[in-house]
SEKE-111899 format. One line per 3 residues: their letters; for each residue x, y, z of N, C-alpha, C. Coordinates in pm, 1 decimal, decimal comma. Last residue first. Layout:
% SEKE-111899
a = X/Y/Z/X/Y/Z/X/Y/Z  ...
***
This chain:
% SEKE-111899
spp = -4493,8/3221,2/-1480,5/-4374,6/3172,1/-1409,0/-4249,7/3241,1/-1457,9  -4773,4/3440,8/-1427,7/-4676,0/3374,7/-1515,9/-4552,1/3332,8/-1437,7  -5017,2/3352,1/-1173,6/-4926,6/3449,1/-1236,1/-4825,7/3375,2/-1325,1
lfr = -5315,0/3167,8/-1251,1/-5183,8/3177,3/-1186,1/-5098,8/3283,4/-1251,9  -5545,2/3160,7/-1406,8/-5553,6/3218,7/-1273,2/-5420,1/3227,4/-1198,5  -5498,4/3054,7/-1658,9/-5597,2/3162,0/-1646,4/-5602,3/3225,0/-1507,1
kar = -5324,8/2840,6/-1636,5/-5276,5/2966,5/-1694,2/-5370,1/3082,1/-1666,4  -5434,4/2602,0/-1563,4/-5398,4/2695,1/-1457,1/-5351,9/2830,4/-1508,9  -5462,6/2452,8/-1793,2/-5583,0/2509,7/-1731,7/-5552,5/2609,9/-1622,0
qql = -5195,0/2376,7/-1852,2/-5278,1/2449,4/-1949,6/-5394,0/2520,9/-1881,0  -5115,0/2240,2/-1621,6/-5042,1/2359,2/-1665,5/-5124,7/2442,1/-1762,6  -5300,0/2027,1/-1621,0/-5294,4/2122,4/-1509,6/-5226,1/2251,9/-1552,3
ltv = -5224,6/1897,3/-1860,6/-5358,9/1952,8/-1845,1/-5363,5/2056,8/-1732,1  -4962,0/1815,0/-1794,3/-4986,4/1905,3/-1907,2/-5121,3/1973,9/-1893,7  -5018,6/1641,0/-1580,7/-4931,6/1757,7/-1560,0/-4955,7/1860,8/-1669,9
lap = -5171,1/1446,5/-1713,8/-5231,2/1526,6/-1606,5/-5149,5/1653,3/-1582,9  -4980,0/1339,2/-1886,0/-5100,5/1400,7/-1943,0/-5170,6/1489,2/-1839,5  -4788,2/1232,9/-1700,1/-4755,6/1346,0/-1788,0/-4878,5/1415,0/-1848,0
emy = -4886,1/1175,4/-1367,7/-4898,0/1129,1/-1506,3/-4873,9/1248,5/-1599,7  -4880,3/1232,5/-1096,4/-4772,1/1284,1/-1181,5/-4773,0/1228,0/-1323,7  -5100,0/971,7/-1029,6/-5015,2/1075,9/-971,7/-4898,4/1106,2/-1065,6
dyd = -5321,1/911,3/-1310,0/-5237,4/868,9/-1198,1/-5156,7/987,6/-1147,6  -5658,2/998,9/-1405,6/-5513,3/1009,2/-1416,0/-5445,1/954,8/-1291,5  -5925,8/1051,5/-1394,9/-5880,7/954,0/-1495,0/-5729,3/943,5/-1501,9
dpi = -6132,8/1222,5/-1273,6/-6045,4/1131,5/-1199,2/-5999,5/1016,7/-1289,7  -6133,3/1525,4/-1477,0/-6191,7/1403,7/-1419,6/-6085,8/1316,9/-1351,5  -6123,9/1859,8/-1434,3/-6034,2/1748,0/-1464,9/-6090,2/1623,2/-1397,6
dlc = -6218,5/2131,2/-1404,3/-6291,0/2028,5/-1480,6/-6197,8/1917,7/-1528,7  -6120,0/2331,4/-1244,8/-6041,0/2293,5/-1362,2/-6110,5/2190,9/-1451,0  -6265,9/2602,7/-1086,3/-6282,7/2461,3/-1119,7/-6206,5/2432,0/-1249,0
vvr = -6186,6/2821,1/-825,5/-6168,8/2790,9/-967,0/-6187,0/2641,2/-985,9  -6282,1/3070,6/-608,3/-6282,7/2926,3/-630,3/-6280,6/2903,1/-781,2  -6176,0/3320,9/-396,8/-6191,9/3284,7/-537,5/-6181,8/3133,1/-546,6
knk = -6355,0/3411,1/-101,7/-6245,6/3340,8/-169,1/-6278,9/3318,5/-315,9  -6540,3/3505,8/76,3/-6468,4/3602,5/-6,3/-6349,7/3541,0/-80,2  -6653,0/3256,5/184,5/-6733,9/3370,8/141,4/-6661,9/3467,0/47,2
lpk = -6536,0/3038,8/294,2/-6522,1/3056,4/149,0/-6583,2/3186,7/98,3  -6610,7/3033,2/560,8/-6471,5/3068,5/528,7/-6448,7/3093,4/378,9  -6894,7/2964,7/508,2/-6853,4/3089,7/571,7/-6707,1/3124,3/540,9
gfd = -6893,5/2707,5/378,2/-6951,8/2826,1/317,7/-6901,7/2957,0/376,2  -6795,9/2444,7/397,0/-6712,4/2557,6/439,6/-6762,4/2689,9/381,4  -6978,8/2254,4/304,8/-6909,7/2230,3/431,7/-6835,4/2352,2/486,6
rrl = -7078,3/2362,8/65,1/-7171,3/2312,3/166,5/-7102,9/2303,3/303,4  -6844,2/2420,0/-72,7/-6934,9/2529,9/-35,3/-7034,2/2487,1/72,2  -6747,4/2156,6/-103,8/-6669,3/2256,5/-32,2/-6759,0/2371,0/15,6
kae = -6944,7/2045,8/-264,7/-6920,3/1989,6/-131,7/-6844,2/2090,0/-44,5  -6913,5/2206,8/-492,7/-7042,1/2201,6/-422,3/-7023,6/2150,2/-279,5  -6649,3/2147,6/-566,0/-6685,2/2283,8/-527,6/-6815,6/2285,0/-447,7
hrr = -6679,1/1880,8/-632,3/-6589,4/1917,2/-521,8/-6622,0/2057,4/-472,0  -6843,5/1898,0/-853,0/-6897,8/1834,9/-732,0/-6809,5/1862,7/-610,7  -6674,1/2007,9/-1044,6/-6782,0/2091,1/-988,1/-6837,7/2030,4/-859,2
emv = -6327,8/1920,3/-988,6/-6460,4/1894,8/-1045,5/-6563,9/1981,9/-975,1  -6098,1/2022,4/-870,9/-6083,8/1948,3/-996,0/-6217,6/1925,9/-1065,9  -6049,9/2353,4/-742,6/-6109,7/2220,6/-736,0/-6097,6/2153,4/-872,1
vvv = -5864,6/2582,5/-572,0/-5878,7/2519,7/-703,2/-5932,6/2379,5/-684,0  -5879,9/2886,1/-417,6/-5907,9/2743,9/-398,5/-5939,1/2685,3/-535,5  -5664,7/3144,4/-326,7/-5742,0/3084,0/-435,4/-5757,9/2936,3/-403,1
daw = -5560,0/3189,4/-79,3/-5610,9/3305,0/-153,2/-5701,5/3257,9/-266,6  -5583,7/2987,4/218,0/-5575,0/3003,6/72,7/-5626,9/3138,0/23,6  -5641,4/2981,7/494,0/-5503,5/3003,9/448,2/-5498,5/3045,5/301,3
vvh = -5910,7/2908,2/499,9/-5872,6/3041,1/548,3/-5733,1/3077,1/496,8  -5885,5/2643,7/407,4/-5963,5/2741,8/331,5/-5924,7/2884,4/371,8  -5734,8/2521,7/611,1/-5688,2/2522,1/471,5/-5754,9/2635,6/393,9
eas = -5908,9/2558,9/827,4/-5777,4/2623,5/828,7/-5717,5/2629,4/689,0  -6117,2/2391,1/766,3/-6142,5/2535,6/762,8/-6010,1/2611,6/760,4  -5975,3/2127,1/564,3/-6023,5/2184,7/690,4/-6052,1/2332,8/669,9
vpv = -5969,9/1827,3/376,8/-5970,7/1973,5/380,6/-6032,1/2020,9/512,1  -5772,5/1545,7/470,1/-5904,9/1606,2/451,6/-5897,1/1758,8/463,1  -5537,6/1380,4/320,5/-5541,3/1501,5/402,8/-5678,3/1564,5/378,8
ead = -5649,0/1150,0/206,8/-5517,6/1144,0/272,6/-5503,0/1262,5/368,3  -6002,0/1118,4/273,2/-5888,4/1173,8/199,0/-5759,7/1155,6/279,2  -6241,0/1041,8/381,3/-6133,3/942,2/378,5/-6011,3/989,8/298,7
rnv = -6410,6/1257,3/341,3/-6364,7/1229,9/477,8/-6248,8/1131,2/480,8  -6328,5/1455,9/53,0/-6389,5/1338,4/115,8/-6331,3/1316,5/255,6  -6173,5/1660,8/-42,9/-6303,6/1697,0/13,3/-6374,7/1578,4/79,1
gas = -5822,6/1692,8/28,9/-5935,4/1626,5/-35,6/-6065,4/1661,7/32,6  -5545,3/1911,2/-53,3/-5627,7/1834,9/40,2/-5739,5/1769,1/-40,5  -5243,3/2105,8/-74,8/-5350,8/2025,0/-132,7/-5421,9/1947,9/-22,7
dte = -5067,3/2409,8/-150,1/-5105,2/2303,5/-58,4/-5214,1/2223,7/-128,0  -4820,2/2661,1/-224,3/-4923,2/2564,1/-261,3/-4947,0/2464,4/-148,6  -4727,8/2987,9/-302,6/-4730,1/2884,6/-200,0/-4842,9/2791,1/-237,1
lgp = -4526,9/3165,7/-536,4/-4649,3/3092,4/-503,1/-4625,0/3003,2/-382,7  -4286,7/3276,7/-615,0/-4395,8/3366,2/-580,6/-4527,0/3298,2/-549,2  -4182,3/3031,8/-851,3/-4151,3/3145,2/-764,4/-4275,2/3231,6/-738,1
rga = -4283,6/2699,1/-833,8/-4301,5/2825,8/-905,8/-4274,0/2942,8/-811,2  -4284,3/2460,9/-703,9/-4156,1/2521,5/-734,9/-4164,5/2654,7/-805,9  -4553,1/2388,4/-687,0/-4478,9/2422,1/-564,9/-4347,4/2492,5/-594,0
fvh = -4681,9/2293,9/-910,5/-4675,2/2438,9/-893,1/-4596,0/2482,5/-769,8  -4654,0/2013,9/-891,0/-4620,5/2083,5/-1015,8/-4598,5/2232,3/-992,5  -4754,0/1957,8/-630,2/-4614,0/1931,4/-665,7/-4570,3/2011,8/-788,5
eat = -5024,4/2029,1/-655,6/-4940,3/2090,7/-552,1/-4793,3/2076,5/-589,2  -5100,0/1852,7/-862,0/-5104,6/1998,1/-882,2/-5016,4/2069,1/-779,9  -5067,2/1608,3/-726,2/-4990,9/1635,9/-848,1/-4986,2/1786,0/-872,0
psr = -5254,3/1633,8/-521,8/-5111,6/1629,7/-487,3/-5021,9/1653,1/-609,8  -5492,7/1643,0/-688,7/-5450,6/1761,0/-611,2/-5305,3/1751,4/-563,6  -5484,2/1377,3/-820,7/-5488,1/1505,5/-890,9/-5437,3/1622,9/-807,7
lrn = -5424,0/1173,0/-602,2/-5372,1/1176,7/-738,9/-5367,7/1318,3/-795,7  -5515,4/1205,3/-340,9/-5417,4/1099,6/-368,7/-5353,9/1113,5/-505,5  -5737,9/1337,5/-231,3/-5602,6/1392,0/-214,7/-5495,6/1285,0/-234,4
rac = -5996,4/1264,6/-288,3/-5926,4/1189,8/-184,6/-5782,3/1234,5/-161,3  -6101,5/1474,5/-465,0/-6183,6/1397,5/-372,1/-6101,9/1339,8/-256,5  -5910,1/1777,8/-458,1/-5980,7/1674,5/-533,8/-6058,4/1593,1/-430,1
lfl = -5771,1/2104,2/-454,5/-5858,5/2003,9/-394,3/-5908,0/1904,2/-497,5  -5517,0/2330,1/-372,8/-5570,6/2239,6/-473,5/-5649,3/2129,2/-404,3  -5469,4/2658,4/-289,9/-5509,1/2530,2/-234,1/-5573,5/2447,7/-344,9
irp = -5222,7/2901,2/-299,7/-5317,0/2824,3/-380,6/-5341,7/2689,4/-313,9  -5138,4/3222,7/-222,5/-5146,0/3086,9/-166,4/-5258,9/3013,1/-237,5  -4920,9/3476,1/-347,8/-5048,6/3403,6/-352,2/-5035,9/3261,2/-296,5
m = -4749,4/3704,5/-165,6/-4729,2/3577,7/-233,0/-4861,0/3501,2/-231,7
***
């Protein structure tokens, strides 16, 4: 069962929305965290080790993740969705965008 970790900056809007949207999909486990120290749930090495795929919302999140967790990320697939911080939690436009962009790396539902 693939384990997907969704990351944004503060784990308040985009990554928790992604976790919620995909949590009910059969055959997937999801979690979310933030790359900033003041995140609701700051990403840890344990998160990275747990995940099969790490999904970031912006390239800067990937850069920060690689800087802070380079060793645990060594053999992990990292996907950037290029979704800016312009959405509220569970905003329909964000949900649609997540579903569209996740098609390329998630198994069909």
